Residue frames as qw, qx, qy, qz and C-alpha x, y, z in Angstrom:
[[0.059, -0.353, 0.461, -0.812, 78.58, 171.18, -87.66],
 [0.245, -0.320, -0.902, 0.156, 76.69, 169.34, -84.91],
 [0.327, -0.633, -0.299, -0.634, 73.35, 170.68, -83.74],
 [0.127, 0.097, -0.681, 0.715, 73.26, 171.85, -80.13],
 [0.485, -0.545, -0.557, -0.398, 70.10, 170.96, -78.24],
 [0.380, -0.640, 0.322, -0.585, 69.15, 172.13, -74.76],
 [0.044, 0.275, -0.922, 0.269, 70.22, 169.63, -72.07],
 [0.561, 0.105, 0.570, -0.592, 66.59, 168.94, -71.09],
 [0.780, 0.441, -0.127, -0.426, 65.76, 167.86, -74.66],
 [0.415, 0.486, -0.769, 0.015, 68.94, 165.79, -75.00],
 [0.214, -0.170, 0.855, -0.440, 68.12, 164.01, -71.73],
 [0.699, 0.255, 0.345, -0.572, 64.56, 163.39, -72.90],
 [0.706, 0.503, -0.391, -0.310, 65.76, 161.94, -76.23],
 [0.344, 0.409, -0.829, 0.165, 68.23, 159.64, -74.49],
 [0.455, -0.190, 0.643, -0.586, 65.85, 158.52, -71.72],
 [0.057, 0.113, 0.984, 0.122, 64.16, 155.14, -71.81],
 [0.019, -0.719, -0.689, -0.087, 60.84, 156.87, -71.12],
 [0.175, -0.083, -0.073, 0.978, 59.96, 160.53, -71.39],
 [0.193, 0.708, 0.594, -0.329, 57.02, 162.86, -71.20],
 [0.008, 0.586, -0.256, -0.769, 58.58, 165.18, -73.78],
 [0.647, 0.524, 0.550, 0.067, 57.10, 165.33, -77.27],
 [0.217, -0.310, 0.392, 0.839, 58.78, 166.75, -80.37],
 [0.462, 0.694, 0.483, -0.268, 56.43, 168.52, -82.78],
 [0.403, 0.077, 0.496, 0.765, 56.98, 169.29, -86.45],
 [0.233, 0.725, 0.261, -0.593, 55.64, 172.63, -87.69],
 [0.441, 0.253, 0.610, 0.609, 54.91, 173.14, -91.40],
 [0.150, 0.700, 0.165, -0.678, 54.25, 176.56, -92.93],
 [0.491, 0.396, 0.607, 0.484, 53.04, 176.97, -96.53],
 [0.003, 0.746, 0.102, -0.658, 53.43, 180.47, -98.03],
 [0.437, 0.306, 0.544, 0.648, 53.01, 182.09, -101.42],
 [0.010, 0.147, -0.005, -0.989, 52.30, 185.62, -102.62],
 [0.387, -0.173, -0.557, -0.715, 49.07, 184.46, -104.32],
 [0.419, -0.382, -0.813, 0.130, 47.71, 182.80, -101.16],
 [0.307, -0.761, -0.159, -0.548, 45.26, 184.85, -99.12],
 [0.637, -0.685, 0.267, -0.232, 46.28, 183.20, -95.84],
 [0.206, 0.512, -0.826, 0.116, 49.45, 181.41, -94.83],
 [0.896, -0.215, -0.297, -0.250, 48.74, 177.77, -93.96],
 [0.012, -0.544, 0.736, -0.404, 50.32, 176.62, -90.69],
 [0.901, -0.204, -0.268, -0.273, 49.94, 173.02, -89.50],
 [0.187, -0.598, 0.724, -0.289, 51.52, 170.96, -86.72],
 [0.548, 0.093, -0.825, -0.102, 52.02, 167.26, -86.05],
 [0.114, -0.039, 0.747, -0.654, 50.57, 167.52, -82.55],
 [0.049, -0.428, -0.897, -0.100, 47.07, 166.22, -81.83],
 [0.055, -0.847, -0.473, 0.236, 45.80, 169.68, -80.95],
 [0.318, 0.843, 0.062, 0.429, 46.20, 173.24, -82.19],
 [0.635, -0.496, -0.159, 0.570, 49.08, 175.20, -80.67],
 [0.159, 0.985, -0.030, 0.054, 50.67, 178.63, -80.71],
 [0.779, -0.165, 0.092, 0.597, 54.34, 179.16, -81.49],
 [0.335, -0.144, 0.112, 0.924, 55.90, 182.62, -81.50],
 [0.262, 0.388, 0.181, -0.865, 52.46, 184.20, -81.77],
 [0.470, 0.201, -0.563, -0.649, 51.25, 182.14, -84.76],
 [0.770, -0.032, 0.459, -0.443, 48.49, 179.52, -84.58],
 [0.196, 0.300, -0.881, -0.309, 49.32, 176.08, -85.99],
 [0.815, -0.038, -0.007, -0.578, 46.40, 173.77, -86.73],
 [0.527, -0.203, 0.825, -0.029, 46.53, 170.11, -85.81],
 [0.701, 0.525, -0.170, -0.453, 46.44, 168.48, -89.22],
 [0.881, -0.098, 0.441, 0.143, 47.40, 165.03, -90.50],
 [0.505, 0.795, -0.321, -0.096, 50.51, 165.18, -92.70],
 [0.913, -0.201, 0.231, 0.270, 53.62, 163.16, -93.39],
 [0.211, 0.870, -0.422, -0.143, 57.13, 164.23, -94.33],
 [0.978, 0.036, 0.111, 0.173, 59.14, 161.41, -95.90],
 [0.234, -0.821, 0.418, 0.310, 62.85, 162.11, -95.51],
 [0.637, 0.602, -0.432, -0.213, 65.23, 161.13, -98.33],
 [0.980, -0.099, 0.035, 0.168, 67.08, 157.85, -98.61],
 [0.234, -0.817, 0.453, 0.270, 70.84, 158.03, -98.25],
 [0.865, 0.250, 0.375, 0.221, 71.72, 156.45, -101.58],
 [0.315, -0.500, 0.369, 0.717, 74.85, 157.58, -103.38],
 [0.130, -0.034, 0.641, 0.755, 74.59, 159.06, -106.87],
 [0.062, -0.644, -0.703, -0.295, 70.95, 160.03, -106.47],
 [0.061, -0.415, 0.084, -0.904, 69.47, 163.41, -105.72],
 [0.051, -0.243, -0.819, 0.517, 67.84, 163.36, -102.26],
 [0.288, -0.383, -0.460, -0.747, 64.10, 163.91, -102.35],
 [0.108, 0.148, 0.697, -0.693, 61.88, 164.95, -99.46],
 [0.222, -0.375, -0.724, -0.534, 58.18, 164.18, -99.96],
 [0.224, 0.051, 0.468, -0.853, 55.31, 166.02, -98.25],
 [0.267, -0.361, -0.811, -0.376, 51.85, 164.46, -98.03],
 [0.214, 0.010, 0.418, -0.883, 48.98, 166.40, -96.45],
 [0.137, 0.436, 0.888, -0.045, 45.53, 164.90, -95.92],
 [0.079, -0.224, -0.337, -0.911, 42.86, 166.83, -97.79],
 [0.153, -0.529, -0.801, 0.233, 40.27, 166.74, -95.03],
 [0.034, 0.781, 0.219, -0.584, 40.08, 170.50, -95.38],
 [0.629, 0.636, 0.347, 0.281, 39.70, 171.91, -98.91],
 [0.120, -0.959, 0.128, 0.224, 41.87, 174.90, -97.92],
 [0.486, -0.464, 0.601, 0.432, 45.07, 173.09, -98.98],
 [0.535, 0.346, 0.680, 0.364, 43.68, 171.91, -102.34],
 [0.211, 0.936, 0.282, 0.002, 42.30, 175.39, -103.07],
 [0.258, -0.850, 0.305, 0.343, 45.70, 176.94, -102.31],
 [0.528, -0.201, 0.690, 0.453, 47.52, 174.52, -104.62],
 [0.458, 0.583, 0.623, 0.250, 45.04, 175.03, -107.47],
 [0.101, 0.972, 0.203, -0.061, 45.14, 178.84, -107.29],
 [0.448, -0.669, 0.332, 0.492, 48.93, 179.21, -107.31],
 [0.732, 0.646, 0.103, 0.191, 50.63, 180.35, -110.49],
 [0.231, 0.863, -0.366, 0.261, 54.23, 181.21, -111.20],
 [0.103, 0.515, -0.762, 0.380, 56.67, 180.52, -108.38],
 [0.599, -0.221, -0.769, -0.016, 56.15, 177.36, -106.28],
 [0.601, -0.745, -0.112, -0.268, 54.74, 177.39, -102.76],
 [0.226, 0.543, -0.651, 0.479, 57.43, 177.89, -100.12],
 [0.834, -0.419, -0.337, -0.123, 57.37, 175.29, -97.34],
 [0.030, 0.638, -0.579, 0.507, 59.11, 175.87, -94.02],
 [0.828, -0.273, -0.489, 0.012, 59.77, 172.97, -91.60],
 [0.063, -0.619, 0.510, -0.594, 60.63, 173.57, -87.93],
 [0.673, -0.227, -0.694, 0.117, 61.01, 171.22, -84.97],
 [0.250, -0.579, 0.309, -0.712, 59.89, 172.31, -81.50],
 [0.233, -0.078, -0.907, 0.341, 59.31, 170.66, -78.13],
 [0.360, -0.644, -0.595, -0.318, 55.83, 170.52, -76.57],
 [0.528, -0.583, -0.395, 0.475, 57.26, 171.88, -73.32],
 [0.156, -0.627, 0.063, 0.761, 58.50, 175.08, -75.02],
 [0.583, 0.590, 0.536, 0.155, 56.65, 175.88, -78.24],
 [0.172, 0.977, -0.022, -0.121, 58.43, 179.20, -78.76],
 [0.279, -0.678, 0.618, 0.284, 61.93, 177.72, -79.11],
 [0.835, 0.469, -0.211, -0.196, 62.86, 176.18, -82.47],
 [0.753, -0.438, 0.468, 0.149, 65.14, 173.17, -81.92],
 [0.492, -0.055, 0.654, 0.572, 65.88, 172.52, -85.60],
 [0.321, 0.671, 0.557, 0.369, 65.20, 174.66, -88.62],
 [0.705, 0.489, 0.281, -0.430, 63.75, 176.54, -90.21],
 [0.403, -0.079, 0.758, 0.506, 64.37, 174.45, -93.30],
 [0.449, 0.593, 0.088, -0.662, 62.90, 176.20, -96.35],
 [0.414, 0.065, 0.825, 0.380, 61.90, 174.25, -99.46],
 [0.420, 0.232, -0.284, -0.830, 59.96, 174.79, -102.67],
 [0.639, 0.182, 0.696, -0.274, 56.93, 172.54, -103.19],
 [0.316, 0.438, -0.571, -0.618, 57.15, 171.02, -106.69],
 [0.317, 0.022, -0.904, -0.284, 55.56, 168.16, -108.65],
 [0.371, 0.029, 0.571, -0.732, 52.31, 168.64, -106.74],
 [0.362, -0.189, -0.796, -0.447, 49.51, 166.12, -107.22],
 [0.346, -0.037, 0.557, -0.754, 46.20, 165.85, -105.41],
 [0.320, -0.282, -0.827, -0.367, 43.08, 163.76, -105.25],
 [0.516, -0.635, -0.306, -0.487, 40.05, 163.66, -102.97],
 [0.819, -0.508, -0.239, 0.117, 42.14, 162.43, -100.03],
 [0.657, -0.490, 0.088, 0.566, 45.67, 163.85, -100.18],
 [0.354, 0.921, -0.161, 0.023, 47.93, 166.56, -101.58],
 [0.848, -0.279, 0.214, 0.397, 51.49, 165.42, -102.31],
 [0.441, 0.878, -0.137, 0.122, 54.61, 167.06, -103.60],
 [0.800, 0.070, -0.206, 0.559, 58.40, 167.10, -103.58],
 [0.294, -0.941, 0.025, 0.167, 60.21, 169.50, -101.28],
 [0.789, 0.330, 0.037, 0.516, 63.29, 170.74, -103.11],
 [0.356, -0.680, 0.073, 0.636, 66.17, 173.09, -102.44],
 [0.365, 0.798, -0.269, -0.398, 67.62, 175.19, -105.22],
 [0.960, 0.205, 0.157, 0.110, 68.83, 172.74, -107.85],
 [0.246, -0.803, 0.432, 0.328, 72.60, 173.14, -107.72],
 [0.661, -0.039, 0.674, 0.327, 73.22, 170.32, -110.21],
 [0.505, 0.665, 0.465, 0.294, 71.86, 172.37, -113.11],
 [0.108, -0.944, 0.068, 0.304, 73.79, 175.53, -112.26],
 [0.697, 0.659, -0.193, 0.206, 76.45, 176.41, -114.83],
 [0.682, -0.625, 0.229, 0.301, 80.02, 175.74, -113.78],
 [0.306, -0.269, -0.403, 0.819, 82.10, 177.76, -113.68],
 [0.049, 0.857, 0.511, 0.041, 79.53, 180.45, -113.11],
 [0.629, 0.589, 0.189, -0.471, 79.11, 182.70, -115.05],
 [0.798, 0.270, 0.431, 0.324, 79.71, 181.26, -118.53],
 [0.176, -0.534, 0.316, 0.764, 82.10, 183.08, -120.84],
 [0.517, 0.566, 0.620, 0.165, 79.96, 183.83, -123.86],
 [0.343, 0.279, 0.268, 0.856, 80.35, 186.47, -126.60],
 [0.204, -0.758, -0.367, -0.498, 77.29, 188.34, -125.37],
 [0.631, -0.743, -0.180, 0.131, 78.57, 188.47, -121.79],
 [0.495, -0.643, 0.298, 0.504, 82.29, 189.10, -122.45],
 [0.687, 0.717, 0.120, 0.015, 82.65, 190.45, -126.03],
 [0.001, 0.894, -0.442, -0.075, 86.22, 191.68, -125.44],
 [0.503, -0.406, 0.754, 0.113, 87.74, 188.21, -125.17],
 [0.688, 0.364, 0.620, 0.098, 86.07, 187.12, -128.41],
 [0.322, 0.896, -0.079, -0.296, 87.24, 190.15, -130.46],
 [0.882, 0.256, 0.141, 0.369, 89.65, 189.38, -133.30]]
């Protein structure tokens, strides 16, 4: 299904030159985190729908479109603030939930694309960056047909 964008944004995207700027918002949440981390790709802090997003250097590498491989989205956040590294170190159990949203600088309260919700897995960090894979629920490892017909689940069909 095609995504419908407001005409002003479509015109700005198709124009040879434009004053419009698209901004990516990233939200990191987990039950064990004291504060939700909200960052934006803009050069300055901004407010969207009442929440403050910090200007923070990060990169989202979108997956390659190669057949027979599982797409992988990679998130890299600069560790200029120890808040992100502390959050990653303190988490136990479920992975951090990452939400991506695209907005326009001219209207920060309207989400143009998203929210796309991922789990942050395979996290690594050093003195400069925190990196990890953004994954959806792994459908390739789900049993098919679900549920499996086992003696413990359906004892009647296994009775002699």
